[in-house]
N, C-alpha and C positions, 0 to 999 in steps of 0.2 A: 671835377673832370666828367664829362658826360659819357655815355655809353660808347658812342662812336670813337671819341678821343682815346679812351681807354683802350679799345681794341686794336686802334693804329699804333698805339705806344707798345704793347704787348707784340705785336707783330714786328715791331722795329727791332725790339730786344731779341725776339727769336732770331732775327737775322745776323745780330751782332755777336751773341753768345758764342756760337759755334766757332767763328773766327778768333774770339778772344781766348777759347778754351785751347785752340791749336797753338798759340803763342804763349800759353801759360809755362811757368817754370814747372819743373817735375818735383812732384811732392813724394818724399821718401819717409816712411815711418819707422821709428826705433822705439821698441817696447824693452825696458830693463829694469832691474831693481835698483832704484835710486834710495830707497829707504828700506829697513829691514836688515836681517842678518847677512845679505848678500850684497850690502850696498856699495862697499868698496869695487866688487865685481862689476855692478852696473855702472858706477862712475867710470870706470876705465872703458867700459863699452860705449859710452857717451863720448868720452873725449877722443877715442879712436875713431869713430864715425864721424864725429864733428871736425875732426883734422882732415880725414879724407875728403869730406864734402868741400872744406875750405880749399883744399889743393885743387880739387876739380874745377870748382868756381873760378879760382884765382887763374887757371889755365884757360878761361874761357867757356866753362861749363861742357855740357854733353851736347854736342851739336848744335852748340849756340844756345842752349836752354841751360840756366842755372839751376841748382838742386836746392830745394827748400826741405830742410829736415824738421819733422815733427816728432817730438819726443813724448812719451808717456810712461810714468813710473808705474810697474807692475808690483813693486814692494816684495817680490819673491813669494806671492801669495797667490792661488788660483782665482779666487773671487775677485781680488783686484785686478788680476791679469784679464779676466772677461769685460770688466769694465774699461779697462785701457783699450781693449781690442775694439771695442765697440765705439769709443772716441775716436781712434785712428780711423775705423772705417767710415765715420761720419766726417772726417775731416778731408777725405778726398785723396788719400794717399793712393799711389800706384803699387808700392810694394811695402812690406813691413820685414825689418830685420829683428830677430828675437824670438824667445828670450832665453833666459838661464833658468834650468831646471826644468825637467821632463813634464811634471805634473802641472808647472805653471804654463809651459808653452802649450800642454794639451787643453787647457782651459780656454785658449784663445783659438785653437785650429778651426773649429766648425764655424765660429763667427766671422773670421777672415776669409775662409773659403767660400761660405755663402754670400759673402759681400763681393767677391770676385777679386779678391786681392792675393797677390802672391806673397807668400811668408817664408822666410828662411830662417830656422831655428839655429841657434849657436850651441850653447852648452846644454843640449837636450838630447839624449843618447838612448832614450827608452825605445825599444825595438818596435813597439805598437804604434809609434808615431807615424811611420811610413808605410804600415802594413794595412792602414785604413783604406788606402787607395785615393787620397785626397789629390787631386791633380795639381793643386798649386802650392803644394807644400815641400819645402826643401831643407836640408840642414848642412852646414859647414863642419860639423863634428862626426866623428864615427858612431856606430851604433853600440849598444852593450853587447850584442853578440860577438863583434869583433874586439871589444875590449875583453869579453869573457875568454875567448880564445887566448889573447895576450897574457891575459893573468894567469891562466891555467898552464900555459907554457913556462912563465916565470917559476911558478910554484913546482912544477915537476922538475925543472932544470935545477932547483935550488936544492932539491933532494928531501923536501918536507914531505912526511906521511901521514901526519894527523892534523888535519886542518879544522879550526872553529871558524864557522862563517856566521857572521853577524850584519844585519842590515837595518834600515830604518823604516821600511813598509813604505818609502816613496815609490813612485814609478821606476825612476832611475836606479836606486839602490837594491831594491828588490829584483828587479831585472837582472842586473849584472850579477847577484848573488845567486839567482836561480841557474843562469847560463853557467857560471863558474862552477856550482855544485855538479851540474849534469857531466860537465866535461873532466873535472878531477875524479869523479867516481869512474867514469869509463877508463880513466889512466890508472886506476888502481890506488887512487889516494884516499884515505879513509877520512870522512867528514864526521867528526866527533860531537860537534855542536851546530846546531842551525836555528837561529831565531832572530827577533827582531827588538830594538830597544825604541824607547820614545823619544824623538829628537826634541831639543830644547831643554832637557832636565839638566840640573847641575850635579847630580850625585849618580854615578854609575857603579859604585862600588858593589851593589847587590848583584848586579849581572856580571861583573867582572869577577866575583867570586864563584858563580857558577861556572863561567869560562874555565877559570883556573882548576875547578875539580874535574873538568873533562880531560885535562892532560894533554893539550894540544901542543904541537911543536912549531905552530904558526897560528897567529889570529889574523884572520882578514876580515877588515870592517870596511864594506863597501859604501859606506854614507859619506857625509860632506865633512869639510874641514872643520867647523865648530865643534862638533861631536866627537871627530877624530882627535882633536887636541885635548879635549876633555879626558877621553880614554887613556890617552898616553899618559897624561899628568897623574890621573887616579891610579893607574897600573903602577907606575913609578912609586907612587906614595905607599902602595900596598905590598911593595918589594917584588912584584912579579915581573921578571925578566924575560918572558916569552917575546920573540920577534913578532913585530906586527907590520901588517902590509895593508895598503889602501888602492883605491882606484883614482880615476883622474879628478874627481870631485874633491880630492884632498889637495890638488895642486893650488895651493894658496899660501903665500907667505904667512899670513895670519894664524895659520896652523902652528908655528914655532911660537908665536906671542902666546897663545892660549895654552899650549903644552908646557913651554918652557925649554930651553936649549937642552938641558940634560935629559929630560924625558923624551924630547923627539930625536935626540941622536940615536943613528941606526934604523929609523923607521924608513920605509921604502914604498914607494908607489909607482904604478905604470900610469902614463899619460902621454898625450901628444907632447912635443917638446916645449919647453919654457921659451918665452919670447927671446932671451939672450941666447939660445941656444938654436934659434932658426937662423940658417946660414945663408940664405937666398940674398943676393944683392938688394933686391927690393925691400926685403924686410929689414935688413940692416940700415938702409937709407931711411925708412920710416921710422924705426926706433930711434934713430939719432935725432929725426925732426921731433917726435913726441917727446923725448926726453929734454930737448932745448925749450919745447913749449911748456911741459909740466914738471920739469926738474926730477923726473922720476921715471922709471919703466913700468909697464903694466905689471900688475901683481901675479896675473896668470895667463896662460895661454887661451882661456875662454872668451876674454875680451878681444884677443887678437883674431879669434875665428869669427868675430861679428865684424871685423874689418875685412874678412874675407868675403863675407856675404854682401857687404858694400861695394867690394870690387867686382864681384860677378854680377850683381845688378847694373852698376856702371857700363861694364862690358855690354850687356844686354842693351841698355839703353843707346849705347854707341853704336850698336848693330841695327839701330832702328826699330827695336821692339818696345813698344810702349803701351800694348793692350795685355792684359794678364795671360790669356791664353797663349799668345805668341811669345812672351816672355817666358813662360814654362816650357813651351815646346823647344825653344832655342837653348835654354839652359840644359835640358836633358841630351843635348847633341854634343855638349862640350866636356872634353877630357883633359884639356891642358890650359885652362885660363890661369893668367898670371895673379896668384893669390898671394898674402902675406906670409902665409905659413908653407908655401910651396905650390907647385901646379895643383890646380883646382878643376874638378869635373863631377858630374852627377849622373847617376844611373835611372832608367826609366821610373823608379819609385820615388827619387828625389833625393837619395842617399850620396853621400860623398863618396867617390871612388877612390880606391887607395887605402892603404893603412900606413900609420905613421907613428905607433906606440912606442914609447920608450921607457926605460926603468930609471928612477931617480932614487937617491938615498940622501938622508939628512945627515951632515956631517956634525961634529963637534960644536962648530960655530954657528950652526941654525941655516945653514946653506943647503939648497938642493942640489946634489951634485950628479950630474949624468953619468950613468954606467955604461961601460963599454958593452956593445951588443954580443 
């Protein structure tokens, strides 16, 4: 092709591409842990968002535009999450849902923000994520300080006076432990032990022995369900019957599989409501559709709040908001969007407004039972 013809072809493409871009489908990104220790959480996130996208597309799309979902596995690992965020940014997505784990989400934040992409975190509760002032970051889960207030309230009302606080040094777990410690001390509760374990280990007998020697009347571990299950099982094996409590990262049925029913019985945790306890008509219908397709319910609420993120973005798209800044500005004005877990809205920092923490206790059959308020 000679120089003149090449210039003519490029000029023609320049005229065609903008028109094509305007009629292109909406690209929506999802970052979730499809491999690694949180893989079941990530698979449910993927299944929920895929089902919502299928339903939207079957109804004609958003303003006539079909949604194309682009999924990247972050493996529950910050380094892998950074790579996943880069892949999503280069794929041309308008917004990204995810991910699970505050440290994992934090590894993706700057990459997506600098790429001009709206991000809605799901199971990412660390306070600092929305204190950075990133204008395009949101989350559909509460913050650790909200959870810390809820945890301290449960502990004080439960009459516990000597509390051992254990975390795993992750952004989420340490943040919840620090917030709870400060509030409990103000309420006159004695913190008799405060330290961290190393996640992923198979034997926590040594640290449990130290905890026991501190003579607490409650053990509050703020970490995730795999380590929670190990602690419960090994605490039972050593014959220590002190009550144990957790935060919302323990809200996963695999907790009972790891601990065993006998060891898990009596354990309690605070969390947003489990999927089966969400009583909005929209949630009940969606869960019915989910069960019909996948023959099971989601294992925890964290996958469901990924659905909340999808619903929020669909609403923004339906309102004609397709540019990142416009989406972000519009979302921060909303306080009553129809989410799967109930009315959904955001404040100026991108945090979800409203609190919906509840207390659950594991019964003898290994079921998570919602406790009366």
